[in-house]
N, CA and C of each residue as an Amber inpcrd file, in Angstrom:
protein
   366
   0.8480000  -1.1710000   0.0000000   0.0000000   0.0000000   0.0000000
   0.8980000   1.2400000   0.0000000   0.4800000   2.2410000  -0.7330000
   1.2000000   3.5060000  -0.7650000   0.3850000   4.5680000  -0.0510000
   1.0840000   5.4080000   0.7110000   0.4130000   6.3940000   1.5480000
   0.8810000   7.7970000   1.1810000  -0.0660000   8.7230000   1.1510000
   0.2300000  10.1190000   0.8280000  -0.4130000  10.9890000   1.8950000
   0.4190000  11.6350000   2.6970000  -0.0870000  12.5070000   3.7560000
  -0.1210000  13.9580000   3.2930000  -1.0620000  14.7030000   3.8390000
  -1.1810000  16.1190000   3.4970000  -1.8750000  16.8640000   4.6250000
  -1.8680000  18.1870000   4.5220000  -2.6200000  18.9990000   5.4710000
  -1.7920000  19.7870000   6.4560000  -0.4780000  19.5880000   6.4520000
   0.3590000  20.3330000   7.3710000   0.3890000  21.8140000   7.0310000
   0.9120000  22.5900000   7.9530000   1.0120000  24.0210000   7.7140000
   1.4840000  24.7590000   8.9460000   1.4590000  26.0770000   8.8420000
   1.8640000  26.9520000   9.9430000   0.6110000  27.5260000  10.5950000
   0.4700000  27.2950000  11.8890000  -0.6800000  27.8050000  12.6320000
  -0.1930000  28.4060000  13.9380000  -1.0980000  29.0860000  14.6090000
  -0.7860000  29.6530000  15.9150000  -1.2710000  28.7220000  17.0260000
  -0.6880000  28.8720000  18.1810000  -1.1090000  28.0910000  19.3400000
  -2.6040000  28.2830000  19.5760000  -3.2840000  27.1680000  19.8220000
  -4.7200000  27.2050000  20.0330000  -5.5340000  26.9260000  18.7890000
  -4.8870000  26.9900000  17.6370000  -5.5880000  26.7410000  16.3790000
  -5.7900000  25.2510000  16.1510000  -6.5040000  24.9440000  15.0860000
  -6.7650000  23.5590000  14.6870000  -6.1940000  23.3020000  13.3000000
  -5.9490000  22.0330000  13.0440000  -5.4420000  21.5950000  11.7470000
  -5.9160000  20.1700000  11.5220000  -6.1740000  19.8330000  10.2730000
  -6.6290000  18.4830000   9.9480000  -5.6640000  17.8580000   8.9530000
  -5.0520000  16.7800000   9.3410000  -4.1680000  16.0350000   8.4560000
  -4.9500000  14.9000000   7.8000000  -4.6060000  14.6020000   6.5650000
  -5.2190000  13.4870000   5.8540000  -4.1450000  12.5940000   5.2700000
  -4.4820000  11.3430000   5.1200000  -3.5740000  10.3740000   4.5170000
  -4.4150000   9.4870000   3.6030000  -4.0680000   9.4860000   2.3380000
  -4.7920000   8.6860000   1.3530000  -3.9450000   7.4850000   0.9650000
  -4.5820000   6.3270000   0.9350000  -3.8930000   5.0870000   0.5920000
  -4.2500000   4.6480000  -0.8140000  -3.2870000   4.0270000  -1.4640000
  -3.5200000   3.4740000  -2.7960000  -2.7440000   2.1780000  -2.9490000
  -3.0840000   1.4240000  -3.9840000  -2.3920000   0.1780000  -4.3030000
  -2.4240000  -0.8160000  -3.1620000  -3.5560000  -1.0320000  -2.6010000
  -3.6930000  -2.0130000  -1.5360000  -5.1150000  -2.0320000  -1.0260000
  -5.4120000  -2.9830000  -0.1640000  -6.7430000  -3.0790000   0.4200000
  -6.7310000  -2.3270000   1.7400000  -7.1150000  -1.0810000   1.6660000
  -6.9980000  -0.1820000   2.8090000  -7.7150000  -0.7200000   4.0300000
  -8.8510000  -1.3520000   3.8290000  -9.6720000  -1.8160000   4.9440000
  -9.0440000  -2.9690000   5.7230000  -7.9310000  -3.4870000   5.2680000
  -7.2260000  -4.5430000   5.9950000  -6.1530000  -3.9940000   6.9250000
  -5.9430000  -2.6910000   6.8860000  -4.8250000  -2.1110000   7.6110000
  -5.2710000  -1.2200000   8.7590000  -4.6280000  -1.4320000   9.9030000
  -4.6910000  -0.4270000  10.9500000  -3.8100000   0.7330000  10.5290000
  -4.1960000   1.9180000  10.9350000  -3.4610000   3.1130000  10.5380000
  -2.9820000   3.8710000  11.7690000  -1.7920000   4.3980000  11.6510000
  -1.2460000   5.1760000  12.7440000  -0.6930000   6.5020000  12.2580000
  -0.6430000   7.4340000  13.1860000   0.0420000   8.7100000  12.9530000
   1.2020000   8.8050000  13.9330000   2.3340000   9.2080000  13.4170000
   3.5290000   9.4320000  14.2100000   4.0400000  10.8360000  13.8950000
   4.9220000  11.3230000  14.7560000   5.5380000  12.6080000  14.4820000
   7.0080000  12.5650000  14.8960000   7.7540000  13.4520000  14.2740000
   9.1960000  13.4530000  14.5210000   9.7360000  14.8620000  14.3920000
  10.6200000  15.2150000  15.3130000  11.3550000  16.4720000  15.2460000
  12.8300000  16.1450000  15.0770000  13.6080000  17.0900000  14.5530000
  15.0320000  16.8280000  14.2930000  15.7630000  16.3560000  15.5390000
  16.5180000  15.2860000  15.3790000  17.3200000  14.7730000  16.4680000
  16.5810000  13.8830000  17.4510000  15.2970000  13.6790000  17.2120000
  14.5110000  12.8370000  18.1060000  13.9430000  11.6390000  17.3520000
  13.5950000  10.6090000  18.1000000  12.9900000   9.4380000  17.5050000
  11.5320000   9.7300000  17.1280000  11.0570000   8.9330000  16.1800000
   9.6700000   9.0740000  15.7690000   8.7530000   8.7010000  16.9340000
   7.7540000   9.5360000  17.1600000   6.8870000   9.4110000  18.3370000
   5.4740000   9.0340000  17.9250000   4.9000000   8.0770000  18.6230000
   3.5260000   7.6830000  18.3580000   2.5600000   8.8000000  18.7300000
   1.5460000   8.9980000  17.8960000   0.5310000  10.0180000  18.1560000
  -0.8460000   9.3740000  18.3490000  -1.2650000   8.5930000  17.3620000
  -2.6050000   7.9980000  17.4230000  -2.6800000   6.8400000  16.4490000
  -3.6260000   5.9260000  16.7020000  -3.8280000   4.7980000  15.8030000
  -5.2890000   4.3820000  15.8140000  -5.6850000   3.7240000  14.7360000
  -7.0650000   3.2690000  14.5950000  -7.0610000   1.8910000  13.9380000
  -7.9310000   1.0050000  14.4080000  -7.9710000  -0.3420000  13.8520000
  -8.5030000  -0.3370000  12.4220000  -8.3850000  -1.4660000  11.7620000
  -8.7490000  -1.5940000  10.3450000 -10.2030000  -1.2150000  10.0880000
 -11.0690000  -1.4730000  11.0910000 -12.4980000  -1.2080000  10.9060000
 -12.9570000   0.0520000  11.6400000 -12.0380000   0.7270000  12.2780000
 -12.3800000   1.9670000  12.9690000 -13.0330000   1.7780000  14.3230000
 -13.1180000   0.5530000  14.7940000 -13.8300000   0.2990000  16.0430000
 -13.0320000   0.6430000  17.2940000 -11.7490000   0.7760000  17.1380000
 -10.9170000   1.0650000  18.2970000  -9.8480000   2.0780000  17.9280000
  -9.6050000   2.9990000  18.8330000  -8.5770000   4.0140000  18.6350000
  -7.7000000   4.0810000  19.8770000  -6.5190000   4.6600000  19.6880000
  -5.5680000   4.7510000  20.7990000  -4.7490000   6.0200000  20.5880000
  -4.5190000   6.7460000  21.6810000  -3.8120000   8.0180000  21.5940000
  -2.6440000   8.0650000  22.5690000  -1.6370000   8.8120000  22.1740000
  -0.5850000   9.1500000  23.1180000  -1.1650000  10.0880000  24.1680000
  -0.6570000   9.9910000  25.3760000  -1.1640000  10.8370000  26.4590000
  -1.0320000  12.3210000  26.1160000  -0.0100000  12.6610000  25.3770000
   0.2650000  14.0660000  25.0860000  -0.7770000  14.7040000  24.1740000
  -1.5480000  13.8910000  23.4690000  -2.5370000  14.4470000  22.5310000
  -3.9600000  14.0620000  22.8920000  -4.1230000  13.2230000  23.8930000
  -5.4530000  12.7420000  24.2810000  -6.3410000  13.9230000  24.6550000
  -7.5450000  13.9250000  24.0960000  -8.4750000  15.0100000  24.3530000
  -8.3310000  16.1810000  23.4040000  -7.2570000  16.2220000  22.6380000
  -7.0490000  17.3090000  21.6710000  -7.0790000  16.8090000  20.2340000
  -6.5770000  15.6060000  20.0160000  -6.5070000  15.0420000  18.6670000
  -7.5470000  13.9380000  18.5160000  -8.0580000  13.7890000  17.3000000
  -9.0090000  12.7280000  16.9930000  -8.6210000  12.0650000  15.6730000
  -8.4600000  10.7470000  15.7240000  -8.1630000  10.0020000  14.5080000
  -9.4530000   9.3670000  14.0050000  -9.6170000   9.3550000  12.6970000
 -10.7900000   8.7390000  12.0900000 -10.4010000   8.1960000  10.7280000
 -11.2620000   7.3560000  10.1840000 -10.9710000   6.7960000   8.8620000
 -12.2620000   6.6390000   8.0780000 -12.1000000   6.6510000   6.7600000
 -13.1960000   6.3950000   5.8380000 -12.7050000   5.3410000   4.8630000
 -13.1040000   4.1170000   5.0770000 -12.5970000   3.0280000   4.2330000
 -13.1190000   3.1230000   2.8020000 -14.2320000   3.7650000   2.6220000
 -14.7510000   3.9360000   1.2660000 -13.8860000   4.9000000   0.4650000
 -13.2030000   5.7980000   1.1590000 -12.3520000   6.7860000   0.4920000
 -10.8650000   6.5080000   0.7040000 -10.5530000   5.3700000   1.3370000
  -9.1510000   4.9940000   1.5860000  -8.3870000   6.1050000   2.2980000
  -9.0400000   6.6890000   3.2800000  -8.4730000   7.8610000   3.9310000
  -8.4950000   7.7230000   5.4450000  -7.4330000   8.1850000   6.0740000
  -7.3940000   8.3360000   7.5210000  -7.0690000   9.7920000   7.8180000
  -7.7450000  10.3360000   8.8130000  -7.5850000  11.7400000   9.1660000
  -7.1150000  11.8930000  10.6030000  -6.4600000  12.9950000  10.8510000
  -6.0770000  13.3550000  12.2100000  -6.5190000  14.8010000  12.4310000
  -7.5650000  14.9580000  13.2080000  -8.0300000  16.2880000  13.5710000
  -7.2740000  16.7420000  14.8040000  -6.5910000  17.8570000  14.6820000
  -5.7550000  18.3570000  15.7650000  -6.3140000  19.6890000  16.2420000
  -6.7680000  19.7180000  17.4600000  -7.3150000  20.9320000  18.0640000
  -6.4160000  21.4240000  19.1870000  -6.6000000  22.6520000  19.5660000
  -5.8360000  23.2410000  20.6720000  -4.3480000  22.9710000  20.5180000
  -3.8480000  23.2690000  19.3470000  -2.4510000  22.9710000  19.0670000
  -1.5130000  23.7870000  19.9460000  -0.4130000  23.1610000  20.2810000
   0.6070000  23.7680000  21.1390000   1.9290000  23.8070000  20.3840000
   2.8170000  24.7170000  20.7370000   4.1290000  24.7330000  20.0670000
   4.8390000  23.3800000  20.1430000   4.5860000  22.6220000  21.1980000
   5.2210000  21.3150000  21.3470000   4.7160000  20.2930000  20.3360000
   3.6370000  20.6030000  19.6430000   3.1280000  19.7330000  18.5940000
   3.8580000  19.9180000  17.2650000   4.7310000  20.8870000  17.1950000
   5.4880000  21.1360000  15.9690000   6.3420000  19.9230000  15.6240000
   6.1640000  19.4060000  14.4230000   6.8920000  18.2000000  14.0010000
   6.5070000  17.8600000  12.5640000   7.2590000  16.9500000  12.0020000
   6.8310000  16.2760000  10.7740000   5.9000000  15.1400000  11.1780000
   4.7440000  15.0790000  10.5650000   3.7610000  14.0560000  10.8810000
   3.7070000  13.0280000   9.7610000   3.7060000  11.7520000  10.1630000
   3.7160000  10.6430000   9.2210000   2.5270000   9.7310000   9.4650000
   1.9200000   9.2570000   8.3910000   0.9280000   8.1940000   8.5280000
   1.6010000   6.8640000   8.1930000   1.0760000   5.8000000   8.7850000
   1.6660000   4.4820000   8.6210000   0.5840000   3.4190000   8.6590000
   0.8820000   2.2550000   8.0840000  -0.0930000   1.1710000   8.0080000
   0.5250000  -0.1420000   8.4560000  -0.2840000  -0.9380000   9.1060000
   0.1050000  -2.2870000   9.4970000  -1.1580000  -3.1370000   9.4600000
  -1.0290000  -4.4670000   9.3850000  -2.2310000  -5.3060000   9.2820000
  -3.1200000  -5.2370000  10.5200000  -4.3490000  -4.8740000  10.3170000
  -5.4850000  -5.0140000  11.2170000  -5.3930000  -4.3270000  12.5670000
  -4.4830000  -4.7400000  13.4440000  -4.5200000  -4.2670000  14.8340000
  -3.5420000  -3.1170000  15.0720000  -3.8540000  -2.3080000  16.0540000
  -3.0520000  -1.1250000  16.3050000  -1.8830000  -1.4280000  17.2350000
  -0.8040000  -0.7090000  16.9990000   0.3900000  -0.7710000  17.8120000
   0.8990000   0.6650000  17.9760000   1.7290000   0.8730000  18.9760000
   2.2880000   2.2050000  19.1990000   3.7730000   2.2960000  18.8750000
   4.3580000   1.1850000  18.4610000   5.7730000   1.2050000  18.1050000
   5.9140000   1.4210000  16.6000000   6.7520000   2.3470000  16.2070000
   6.9260000   2.6130000  14.7900000   7.4670000   1.3960000  14.0480000
   8.2550000   0.5770000  14.7210000   8.8380000  -0.6030000  14.0830000
   7.7840000  -1.6550000  13.7340000   6.5900000  -1.5340000  14.2710000
   5.5190000  -2.4850000  13.9810000   4.7380000  -2.1380000  12.7260000
   5.0440000  -1.0050000  12.1190000   4.3310000  -0.5610000  10.9270000
   5.1250000  -0.8640000   9.6740000   4.4190000  -1.3170000   8.6510000
   5.0760000  -1.8090000   7.4420000   5.1970000  -0.7540000   6.3470000
   4.2440000   0.1560000   6.2940000   4.2000000   1.1300000   5.2060000
   4.1090000   2.5350000   5.7910000   4.8000000   3.4470000   5.1120000
   4.8780000   4.8170000   5.6000000   4.6370000   5.7930000   4.4670000
   3.9540000   6.8770000   4.8030000   3.8430000   7.9960000   3.8840000
   4.9820000   8.9680000   4.1240000   5.0700000   9.9810000   3.2490000
   6.0520000  11.0130000   3.4840000   5.5430000  11.9390000   4.5800000
   6.3690000  12.6830000   5.1790000   5.9550000  13.5610000   6.2650000
   5.2400000  14.8010000   5.7630000   4.3950000  15.3310000   6.6250000
   3.7850000  16.6310000   6.3690000   4.0790000  17.4900000   7.5880000
   4.6290000  18.6630000   7.3590000   5.1650000  19.4810000   8.4330000
   4.0660000  20.3190000   9.0800000   4.0010000  20.2280000  10.3960000
   3.1090000  21.0600000  11.1980000   3.9690000  21.9600000  12.0680000
   3.7500000  23.2580000  11.9500000   4.4840000  24.2320000  12.7450000
   3.4800000  25.0610000  13.5330000   3.6490000  25.0650000  14.8470000
   2.7380000  25.7940000  15.7170000   3.5320000  26.9110000  16.3890000
   3.1580000  28.1270000  16.1020000   3.8630000  29.2660000  16.6860000
   3.1730000  29.7030000  17.9790000   3.9770000  30.2330000  18.8890000
   3.4250000  30.6680000  20.1920000   2.9480000  32.1000000  20.1480000
């Protein structure tokens, strides 16, 4: 499966942003999807994940209550709605896919999209 992430940009603290990731060349509905983020010099950090059927989601503590992951299997799309953004959310955001069940380790994901940069100014 190939993944294409989009939606990053420059926003101010407190603003919202919606990231999208479109999948192609695969059966999207068989894959759990995750969002990760990374800043220079740091390891890729788990943000959120959703099961293949959307019935279960999981969030990092740092984004719980502010971010919402969702998917539309008919459109081969997974979204990350980010509200109440903070400067600490500034990072390159990546979508990733793995079979069926969600995991929080980046090494458990088989397919990755390119990053989309989110910059939150104070």
